[in-house]
All heavy atoms as TSV, in Angstrom:
chain	resi	resn	atom	element	x	y	z
A	1	ALA	N	N	3.084	-13.651	61.619
A	1	ALA	CA	C	3.571	-14.698	60.683
A	1	ALA	C	C	5.043	-14.473	60.452
A	1	ALA	O	O	5.525	-13.357	60.419
A	1	ALA	CB	C	2.791	-14.656	59.385
A	2	PRO	N	N	5.788	-15.540	60.289
A	2	PRO	CA	C	7.219	-15.393	60.049
A	2	PRO	C	C	7.518	-14.880	58.639
A	2	PRO	O	O	6.708	-14.987	57.773
A	2	PRO	CB	C	7.707	-16.851	60.221
A	2	PRO	CG	C	6.549	-17.690	59.839
A	2	PRO	CD	C	5.348	-16.915	60.305
A	3	ALA	N	N	8.714	-14.336	58.478
A	3	ALA	CA	C	9.194	-13.884	57.163
A	3	ALA	C	C	9.510	-15.119	56.337
A	3	ALA	O	O	9.687	-16.197	56.849
A	3	ALA	CB	C	10.399	-13.000	57.345
A	4	ALA	N	N	9.580	-14.923	55.029
A	4	ALA	CA	C	9.896	-16.006	54.116
A	4	ALA	C	C	11.173	-16.729	54.529
A	4	ALA	O	O	12.178	-16.036	54.846
A	4	ALA	CB	C	9.991	-15.494	52.712
A	5	GLY	N	N	11.152	-18.046	54.584
A	5	GLY	CA	C	12.317	-18.813	54.926
A	5	GLY	C	C	12.611	-18.869	56.429
A	5	GLY	O	O	13.605	-19.440	56.839
A	6	ARG	N	N	11.786	-18.247	57.244
A	6	ARG	CA	C	12.021	-18.206	58.675
A	6	ARG	C	C	10.914	-18.973	59.388
A	6	ARG	O	O	9.886	-19.257	58.835
A	6	ARG	CB	C	11.989	-16.748	59.177
A	6	ARG	CG	C	12.964	-15.804	58.509
A	6	ARG	CD	C	14.399	-16.006	58.929
A	6	ARG	NE	N	14.617	-15.949	60.363
A	6	ARG	CZ	C	14.944	-14.830	61.037
A	6	ARG	NH1	N	15.046	-13.672	60.385
A	6	ARG	NH2	N	15.124	-14.839	62.316
A	7	THR	N	N	11.146	-19.242	60.656
A	7	THR	CA	C	10.118	-19.877	61.463
A	7	THR	C	C	9.820	-18.965	62.662
A	7	THR	O	O	10.624	-18.133	63.031
A	7	THR	CB	C	10.522	-21.264	62.013
A	7	THR	OG1	O	11.698	-21.115	62.810
A	7	THR	CG2	C	10.815	-22.234	60.872
A	8	GLY	N	N	8.673	-19.126	63.249
A	8	GLY	CA	C	8.289	-18.413	64.442
A	8	GLY	C	C	7.670	-19.403	65.396
A	8	GLY	O	O	7.704	-20.618	65.182
A	9	GLY	N	N	7.058	-18.910	66.426
A	9	GLY	CA	C	6.427	-19.840	67.355
A	9	GLY	C	C	5.805	-19.124	68.512
A	9	GLY	O	O	5.834	-17.900	68.615
A	10	GLY	N	N	5.205	-19.918	69.379
A	10	GLY	CA	C	4.599	-19.332	70.579
A	10	GLY	C	C	4.121	-20.430	71.481
A	10	GLY	O	O	4.229	-21.623	71.154
A	11	VAL	N	N	3.567	-20.023	72.583
A	11	VAL	CA	C	3.018	-21.002	73.528
A	11	VAL	C	C	1.608	-20.654	73.888
A	11	VAL	O	O	1.205	-19.480	73.782
A	11	VAL	CB	C	3.890	-21.108	74.807
A	11	VAL	CG1	C	5.276	-21.582	74.506
A	11	VAL	CG2	C	3.919	-19.789	75.552
A	12	LEU	N	N	0.846	-21.626	74.328
A	12	LEU	CA	C	-0.514	-21.450	74.810
A	12	LEU	C	C	-0.584	-22.181	76.131
A	12	LEU	O	O	-0.130	-23.306	76.266
A	12	LEU	CB	C	-1.513	-22.082	73.794
A	12	LEU	CG	C	-2.946	-22.137	74.252
A	12	LEU	CD1	C	-3.559	-20.762	74.286
A	12	LEU	CD2	C	-3.735	-23.022	73.292
A	13	ILE	N	N	-1.165	-21.522	77.145
A	13	ILE	CA	C	-1.350	-22.145	78.439
A	13	ILE	C	C	-2.848	-22.184	78.679
A	13	ILE	O	O	-3.474	-21.162	79.085
A	13	ILE	CB	C	-0.615	-21.373	79.554
A	13	ILE	CG1	C	0.859	-21.244	79.204
A	13	ILE	CG2	C	-0.841	-22.048	80.918
A	13	ILE	CD1	C	1.652	-20.419	80.172
A	14	PRO	N	N	-3.502	-23.329	78.406
A	14	PRO	CA	C	-4.951	-23.419	78.552
A	14	PRO	C	C	-5.368	-23.185	80.021
A	14	PRO	O	O	-4.647	-23.572	80.942
A	14	PRO	CB	C	-5.254	-24.855	78.114
A	14	PRO	CG	C	-4.089	-25.293	77.324
A	14	PRO	CD	C	-2.911	-24.548	77.864
A	15	ASP	N	N	-6.503	-22.597	80.224
A	15	ASP	CA	C	-7.052	-22.365	81.563
A	15	ASP	C	C	-7.459	-23.742	82.138
A	15	ASP	O	O	-8.289	-24.437	81.583
A	15	ASP	CB	C	-8.256	-21.459	81.454
A	15	ASP	CG	C	-8.848	-21.106	82.813
A	15	ASP	OD1	O	-8.424	-21.664	83.829
A	15	ASP	OD2	O	-9.766	-20.274	82.832
A	16	GLY	N	N	-6.865	-24.055	83.273
A	16	GLY	CA	C	-7.155	-25.352	83.913
A	16	GLY	C	C	-8.436	-25.411	84.664
A	16	GLY	O	O	-8.807	-26.450	85.185
A	17	GLY	N	N	-9.158	-24.282	84.758
A	17	GLY	CA	C	-10.429	-24.295	85.435
A	17	GLY	C	C	-10.302	-23.927	86.888
A	17	GLY	O	O	-10.204	-22.768	87.251
A	18	GLU	N	N	-10.267	-24.940	87.742
A	18	GLU	CA	C	-10.264	-24.709	89.212
A	18	GLU	C	C	-8.904	-24.236	89.721
A	18	GLU	O	O	-8.834	-23.788	90.842
A	18	GLU	CB	C	-10.640	-26.037	89.897
A	18	GLU	CG	C	-12.014	-26.547	89.556
A	18	GLU	CD	C	-13.129	-25.592	90.037
A	18	GLU	OE1	O	-13.002	-25.059	91.171
A	18	GLU	OE2	O	-14.078	-25.338	89.255
A	19	GLY	N	N	-7.846	-24.384	88.955
A	19	GLY	CA	C	-6.545	-23.945	89.385
A	19	GLY	C	C	-5.830	-24.892	90.315
A	19	GLY	O	O	-4.777	-24.571	90.899
A	20	ARG	N	N	-6.326	-26.113	90.472
A	20	ARG	CA	C	-5.669	-27.082	91.366
A	20	ARG	C	C	-4.585	-27.861	90.636
A	20	ARG	O	O	-3.704	-28.396	91.264
A	20	ARG	CB	C	-6.690	-28.042	91.946
A	20	ARG	CG	C	-7.622	-27.397	92.930
A	20	ARG	CD	C	-8.521	-28.438	93.588
A	20	ARG	NE	N	-9.588	-28.774	92.659
A	20	ARG	CZ	C	-10.859	-28.452	92.879
A	20	ARG	NH1	N	-11.219	-27.767	93.939
A	20	ARG	NH2	N	-11.777	-28.808	91.990
A	21	GLU	N	N	-4.712	-27.950	89.347
A	21	GLU	CA	C	-3.745	-28.733	88.556
A	21	GLU	C	C	-2.743	-27.760	87.890
A	21	GLU	O	O	-3.100	-26.655	87.562
A	21	GLU	CB	C	-4.443	-29.553	87.480
A	21	GLU	CG	C	-5.405	-30.593	88.051
A	21	GLU	CD	C	-6.110	-31.348	86.960
A	21	GLU	OE1	O	-5.550	-31.366	85.826
A	21	GLU	OE2	O	-7.126	-31.932	87.207
A	22	SER	N	N	-1.538	-28.251	87.703
A	22	SER	CA	C	-0.536	-27.455	86.968
A	22	SER	C	C	-0.950	-27.371	85.520
A	22	SER	O	O	-1.304	-28.399	84.933
A	22	SER	CB	C	0.854	-28.100	87.090
A	22	SER	OG	O	1.296	-28.148	88.426
A	23	PRO	N	N	-0.915	-26.160	84.951
A	23	PRO	CA	C	-1.307	-26.032	83.541
A	23	PRO	C	C	-0.266	-26.704	82.616
A	23	PRO	O	O	0.910	-26.759	82.929
A	23	PRO	CB	C	-1.349	-24.504	83.306
A	23	PRO	CG	C	-0.444	-23.962	84.329
A	23	PRO	CD	C	-0.516	-24.890	85.532
A	24	GLU	N	N	-0.793	-27.240	81.520
A	24	GLU	CA	C	0.084	-27.802	80.501
A	24	GLU	C	C	0.394	-26.742	79.490
A	24	GLU	O	O	-0.491	-26.064	79.003
A	24	GLU	CB	C	-0.621	-28.982	79.839
A	24	GLU	CG	C	0.180	-29.597	78.712
A	24	GLU	CD	C	-0.604	-30.685	77.981
A	24	GLU	OE1	O	-1.645	-31.134	78.499
A	24	GLU	OE2	O	-0.177	-31.084	76.880
A	25	VAL	N	N	1.672	-26.565	79.132
A	25	VAL	CA	C	2.085	-25.586	78.146
A	25	VAL	C	C	2.067	-26.268	76.763
A	25	VAL	O	O	2.616	-27.326	76.586
A	25	VAL	CB	C	3.493	-25.041	78.440
A	25	VAL	CG1	C	3.957	-24.093	77.348
A	25	VAL	CG2	C	3.510	-24.345	79.814
A	26	VAL	N	N	1.326	-25.647	75.844
A	26	VAL	CA	C	1.229	-26.197	74.464
A	26	VAL	C	C	2.092	-25.278	73.566
A	26	VAL	O	O	1.915	-24.074	73.547
A	26	VAL	CB	C	-0.228	-26.198	73.993
A	26	VAL	CG1	C	-0.332	-26.748	72.579
A	26	VAL	CG2	C	-1.113	-26.965	74.955
A	27	ARG	N	N	3.032	-25.878	72.854
A	27	ARG	CA	C	3.932	-25.104	72.030
A	27	ARG	C	C	3.569	-25.258	70.538
A	27	ARG	O	O	3.197	-26.332	70.089
A	27	ARG	CB	C	5.378	-25.608	72.235
A	27	ARG	CG	C	5.854	-25.389	73.657
A	27	ARG	CD	C	7.279	-25.845	73.843
A	27	ARG	NE	N	7.677	-25.768	75.248
A	27	ARG	CZ	C	8.041	-24.649	75.870
A	27	ARG	NH1	N	8.054	-23.520	75.209
A	27	ARG	NH2	N	8.336	-24.676	77.134
A	28	PHE	N	N	3.745	-24.164	69.849
A	28	PHE	CA	C	3.419	-24.103	68.400
A	28	PHE	C	C	4.615	-23.576	67.623
A	28	PHE	O	O	5.368	-22.748	68.136
A	28	PHE	CB	C	2.234	-23.186	68.136
A	28	PHE	CG	C	0.959	-23.676	68.769
A	28	PHE	CD1	C	0.595	-23.265	70.038
A	28	PHE	CD2	C	0.109	-24.510	68.069
A	28	PHE	CE1	C	-0.589	-23.708	70.601
A	28	PHE	CE2	C	-1.076	-24.993	68.631
A	28	PHE	CZ	C	-1.396	-24.575	69.923
A	29	THR	N	N	4.726	-24.019	66.398
A	29	THR	CA	C	5.747	-23.495	65.461
A	29	THR	C	C	4.987	-23.006	64.190
A	29	THR	O	O	4.082	-23.692	63.733
A	29	THR	CB	C	6.779	-24.571	65.082
A	29	THR	OG1	O	7.380	-25.024	66.264
A	29	THR	CG2	C	7.822	-24.020	64.150
A	30	THR	N	N	5.417	-21.879	63.660
A	30	THR	CA	C	4.858	-21.404	62.406
A	30	THR	C	C	5.961	-21.353	61.364
A	30	THR	O	O	7.117	-21.044	61.668
A	30	THR	CB	C	4.211	-20.012	62.544
A	30	THR	OG1	O	5.196	-19.075	63.017
A	30	THR	CG2	C	3.050	-20.029	63.513
A	31	ARG	N	N	5.608	-21.678	60.139
A	31	ARG	CA	C	6.571	-21.628	59.039
A	31	ARG	C	C	5.888	-20.968	57.826
A	31	ARG	O	O	4.740	-21.190	57.608
A	31	ARG	CB	C	6.995	-23.026	58.614
A	31	ARG	CG	C	7.582	-23.848	59.726
A	31	ARG	CD	C	7.989	-25.256	59.173
A	31	ARG	NE	N	8.148	-26.230	60.230
A	31	ARG	CZ	C	9.139	-26.267	61.090
A	31	ARG	NH1	N	10.043	-25.333	61.071
A	31	ARG	NH2	N	9.224	-27.203	62.008
A	32	LEU	N	N	6.703	-20.238	57.077
A	32	LEU	CA	C	6.228	-19.691	55.792
A	32	LEU	C	C	7.008	-20.399	54.699
A	32	LEU	O	O	8.239	-20.260	54.617
A	32	LEU	CB	C	6.452	-18.173	55.703
A	32	LEU	CG	C	6.043	-17.504	54.403
A	32	LEU	CD1	C	4.539	-17.709	54.179
A	32	LEU	CD2	C	6.377	-16.043	54.443
A	33	ARG	N	N	6.308	-21.150	53.910
A	33	ARG	CA	C	6.945	-21.957	52.841
A	33	ARG	C	C	6.115	-21.813	51.614
A	33	ARG	O	O	4.925	-22.138	51.586
A	33	ARG	CB	C	7.037	-23.414	53.288
A	33	ARG	CG	C	7.828	-24.266	52.354
A	33	ARG	CD	C	7.988	-25.677	52.868
A	33	ARG	NE	N	8.668	-25.703	54.157
A	33	ARG	CZ	C	8.378	-26.518	55.131
A	33	ARG	NH1	N	7.424	-27.421	55.009
A	33	ARG	NH2	N	9.072	-26.503	56.263
A	34	ASP	N	N	6.723	-21.349	50.531
A	34	ASP	CA	C	6.059	-21.152	49.224
A	34	ASP	C	C	4.796	-20.305	49.356
A	34	ASP	O	O	3.783	-20.585	48.765
A	34	ASP	CB	C	5.700	-22.530	48.612
A	34	ASP	CG	C	6.957	-23.375	48.322
A	34	ASP	OD1	O	8.007	-22.790	47.988
A	34	ASP	OD2	O	6.863	-24.599	48.428
A	35	GLY	N	N	4.877	-19.265	50.186
A	35	GLY	CA	C	3.771	-18.341	50.344
A	35	GLY	C	C	2.645	-18.809	51.242
A	35	GLY	O	O	1.627	-18.132	51.369
A	36	VAL	N	N	2.815	-19.984	51.875
A	36	VAL	CA	C	1.768	-20.546	52.730
A	36	VAL	C	C	2.275	-20.620	54.143
A	36	VAL	O	O	3.351	-21.200	54.395
A	36	VAL	CB	C	1.352	-21.918	52.204
A	36	VAL	CG1	C	0.288	-22.567	53.137
A	36	VAL	CG2	C	0.807	-21.855	50.809
A	37	VAL	N	N	1.498	-20.087	55.095
A	37	VAL	CA	C	1.862	-20.204	56.500
A	37	VAL	C	C	1.273	-21.488	57.071
A	37	VAL	O	O	0.087	-21.757	56.901
A	37	VAL	CB	C	1.330	-19.004	57.321
A	37	VAL	CG1	C	1.578	-19.196	58.822
A	37	VAL	CG2	C	1.960	-17.711	56.832
A	38	THR	N	N	2.136	-22.300	57.687
A	38	THR	CA	C	1.639	-23.517	58.368
A	38	THR	C	C	1.872	-23.398	59.855
A	38	THR	O	O	2.854	-22.785	60.261
A	38	THR	CB	C	2.327	-24.759	57.838
A	38	THR	OG1	O	3.715	-24.681	58.039
A	38	THR	CG2	C	2.092	-24.995	56.360
A	39	VAL	N	N	0.936	-23.909	60.628
A	39	VAL	CA	C	1.057	-23.908	62.080
A	39	VAL	C	C	1.073	-25.347	62.530
A	39	VAL	O	O	0.202	-26.128	62.165
A	39	VAL	CB	C	-0.134	-23.149	62.738
A	39	VAL	CG1	C	-0.020	-23.182	64.231
A	39	VAL	CG2	C	-0.214	-21.732	62.214
A	40	GLU	N	N	2.098	-25.697	63.335
A	40	GLU	CA	C	2.227	-27.041	63.818
A	40	GLU	C	C	2.219	-27.027	65.350
A	40	GLU	O	O	2.861	-26.173	65.947
A	40	GLU	CB	C	3.517	-27.648	63.317
A	40	GLU	CG	C	3.601	-27.693	61.813
A	40	GLU	CD	C	5.017	-28.016	61.273
A	40	GLU	OE1	O	5.936	-28.070	62.117
A	40	GLU	OE2	O	5.176	-28.148	60.082
A	41	GLN	N	N	1.541	-27.980	65.960
A	41	GLN	CA	C	1.549	-28.127	67.415
A	41	GLN	C	C	2.579	-29.162	67.785
A	41	GLN	O	O	2.576	-30.272	67.257
A	41	GLN	CB	C	0.174	-28.521	67.909
A	41	GLN	CG	C	0.126	-28.668	69.428
A	41	GLN	CD	C	-1.287	-28.990	69.924
A	41	GLN	OE1	O	-2.289	-28.677	69.307
A	41	GLN	NE2	N	-1.347	-29.684	71.060
A	42	GLU	N	N	3.505	-28.786	68.667
A	42	GLU	CA	C	4.592	-29.696	69.065
A	42	GLU	C	C	4.012	-30.963	69.682
A	42	GLU	O	O	3.157	-30.927	70.577
A	42	GLU	CB	C	5.486	-28.977	70.083
A	42	GLU	CG	C	6.694	-29.730	70.508
A	42	GLU	CD	C	7.547	-28.943	71.477
A	42	GLU	OE1	O	8.317	-28.071	70.998
A	42	GLU	OE2	O	7.358	-29.125	72.700
A	43	GLY	N	N	4.479	-32.107	69.168
A	43	GLY	CA	C	4.047	-33.379	69.721
A	43	GLY	C	C	2.651	-33.837	69.307
A	43	GLY	O	O	2.131	-34.793	69.869
A	44	ALA	N	N	2.040	-33.178	68.311
A	44	ALA	CA	C	0.703	-33.539	67.909
A	44	ALA	C	C	0.646	-33.631	66.385
A	44	ALA	O	O	1.394	-32.931	65.684
A	44	ALA	CB	C	-0.320	-32.536	68.383
A	45	ARG	N	N	-0.227	-34.488	65.906
A	45	ARG	CA	C	-0.364	-34.652	64.437
A	45	ARG	C	C	-1.149	-33.510	63.851
A	45	ARG	O	O	-0.990	-33.204	62.676
A	45	ARG	CB	C	-1.029	-35.984	64.124
A	45	ARG	CG	C	-0.112	-37.139	64.472
A	45	ARG	CD	C	-0.853	-38.453	64.297
A	45	ARG	NE	N	-1.348	-38.588	62.932
A	45	ARG	CZ	C	-1.296	-39.699	62.219
A	45	ARG	NH1	N	-0.823	-40.807	62.770
A	45	ARG	NH2	N	-1.817	-39.739	61.031
A	46	GLU	N	N	-2.057	-32.932	64.594
A	46	GLU	CA	C	-2.803	-31.780	64.112
A	46	GLU	C	C	-3.006	-30.786	65.221
A	46	GLU	O	O	-2.947	-31.124	66.408
A	46	GLU	CB	C	-4.144	-32.213	63.503
A	46	GLU	CG	C	-5.041	-32.951	64.491
A	46	GLU	CD	C	-6.321	-33.441	63.788
A	46	GLU	OE1	O	-6.207	-34.137	62.782
A	46	GLU	OE2	O	-7.391	-33.114	64.279
A	47	VAL	N	N	-3.230	-29.525	64.857
A	47	VAL	CA	C	-3.430	-28.472	65.823
A	47	VAL	C	C	-4.861	-28.625	66.403
A	47	VAL	O	O	-5.814	-28.652	65.675
A	47	VAL	CB	C	-3.245	-27.082	65.181
A	47	VAL	CG1	C	-3.532	-25.967	66.170
A	47	VAL	CG2	C	-1.825	-26.971	64.607
A	48	GLY	N	N	-4.977	-28.694	67.702
A	48	GLY	CA	C	-6.250	-28.914	68.322
A	48	GLY	C	C	-6.957	-27.633	68.738
A	48	GLY	O	O	-7.851	-27.659	69.550
A	49	TYR	N	N	-6.549	-26.493	68.147
A	49	TYR	CA	C	-7.143	-25.202	68.482
A	49	TYR	C	C	-7.440	-24.435	67.209
A	49	TYR	O	O	-6.753	-24.619	66.224
A	49	TYR	CB	C	-6.169	-24.391	69.346
A	49	TYR	CG	C	-5.822	-25.046	70.657
A	49	TYR	CD1	C	-4.743	-25.911	70.741
A	49	TYR	CD2	C	-6.591	-24.871	71.770
A	49	TYR	CE1	C	-4.426	-26.546	71.918
A	49	TYR	CE2	C	-6.292	-25.466	72.965
A	49	TYR	CZ	C	-5.230	-26.328	73.055
A	49	TYR	OH	O	-4.937	-26.953	74.243
A	50	PRO	N	N	-8.420	-23.524	67.228
A	50	PRO	CA	C	-8.613	-22.643	66.090
A	50	PRO	C	C	-7.413	-21.720	65.921
A	50	PRO	O	O	-6.819	-21.287	66.908
A	50	PRO	CB	C	-9.894	-21.841	66.409
A	50	PRO	CG	C	-10.195	-22.133	67.834
A	50	PRO	CD	C	-9.351	-23.270	68.326
A	51	VAL	N	N	-7.033	-21.468	64.702
A	51	VAL	CA	C	-5.836	-20.643	64.416
A	51	VAL	C	C	-6.243	-19.490	63.495
A	51	VAL	O	O	-6.961	-19.711	62.522
A	51	VAL	CB	C	-4.745	-21.487	63.711
A	51	VAL	CG1	C	-3.578	-20.612	63.327
A	51	VAL	CG2	C	-4.309	-22.614	64.619
A	52	ARG	N	N	-5.809	-18.290	63.824
A	52	ARG	CA	C	-6.030	-17.107	63.005
A	52	ARG	C	C	-4.686	-16.512	62.706
A	52	ARG	O	O	-3.926	-16.229	63.619
A	52	ARG	CB	C	-6.910	-16.103	63.688
A	52	ARG	CG	C	-7.171	-14.885	62.833
A	52	ARG	CD	C	-8.148	-13.931	63.466
A	52	ARG	NE	N	-7.712	-13.509	64.755
A	52	ARG	CZ	C	-8.431	-12.774	65.576
A	52	ARG	NH1	N	-9.643	-12.401	65.264
A	52	ARG	NH2	N	-7.956	-12.428	66.756
A	53	VAL	N	N	-4.334	-16.315	61.420
A	53	VAL	CA	C	-3.066	-15.739	61.004
A	53	VAL	C	C	-3.336	-14.275	60.702
A	53	VAL	O	O	-4.192	-13.984	59.856
A	53	VAL	CB	C	-2.475	-16.495	59.830
A	53	VAL	CG1	C	-1.205	-15.792	59.371
A	53	VAL	CG2	C	-2.226	-17.964	60.168
A	54	ARG	N	N	-2.591	-13.398	61.336
A	54	ARG	CA	C	-2.706	-11.969	61.080
A	54	ARG	C	C	-1.505	-11.488	60.287
A	54	ARG	O	O	-0.426	-12.014	60.446
A	54	ARG	CB	C	-2.811	-11.217	62.416
A	54	ARG	CG	C	-4.102	-11.571	63.134
A	54	ARG	CD	C	-4.102	-11.019	64.500
A	54	ARG	NE	N	-3.905	-9.608	64.521
A	54	ARG	CZ	C	-3.859	-8.865	65.629
A	54	ARG	NH1	N	-3.999	-9.408	66.791
A	54	ARG	NH2	N	-3.660	-7.576	65.576
A	55	GLY	N	N	-1.683	-10.486	59.463
A	55	GLY	CA	C	-0.595	-9.960	58.657
A	55	GLY	C	C	-0.604	-10.570	57.280
A	55	GLY	O	O	-1.529	-11.226	56.908
A	56	GLY	N	N	0.471	-10.344	56.536
A	56	GLY	CA	C	0.511	-10.876	55.191
A	56	GLY	C	C	1.540	-10.091	54.402
A	56	GLY	O	O	2.454	-9.489	54.967
A	57	GLU	N	N	1.412	-10.091	53.118
A	57	GLU	CA	C	2.370	-9.372	52.265
A	57	GLU	C	C	2.451	-7.937	52.677
A	57	GLU	O	O	1.430	-7.238	52.797
A	57	GLU	CB	C	1.918	-9.439	50.799
A	57	GLU	CG	C	2.170	-10.772	50.159
A	57	GLU	CD	C	3.659	-11.096	49.976
A	57	GLU	OE1	O	4.419	-10.168	49.627
A	57	GLU	OE2	O	4.018	-12.222	50.166
A	58	GLY	N	N	3.638	-7.470	52.928
A	58	GLY	CA	C	3.855	-6.054	53.266
A	58	GLY	C	C	3.518	-5.727	54.719
A	58	GLY	O	O	3.683	-4.611	55.135
A	59	ALA	N	N	3.000	-6.648	55.462
A	59	ALA	CA	C	2.669	-6.383	56.886
A	59	ALA	C	C	3.941	-6.461	57.713
A	59	ALA	O	O	4.833	-7.185	57.411
A	59	ALA	CB	C	1.663	-7.380	57.413
A	60	SER	N	N	3.981	-5.665	58.764
A	60	SER	CA	C	5.158	-5.729	59.627
A	60	SER	C	C	4.814	-6.374	60.937
A	60	SER	O	O	3.675	-6.619	61.276
A	60	SER	CB	C	5.680	-4.316	59.891
A	60	SER	OG	O	4.652	-3.521	60.439
């Protein structure tokens, strides 16, 4: 999770199955605002994947 006032992010490359198609890269941004971590998927209204946030107060 990002530090207060900062953003973080990452990418997800879903398994395409047979490997014949080029994988689509899904980008995410995380923000910590007022003590709440939000995860946003680039170009989407909602995150289409389960999200687990690790860490918290005092975590490095």
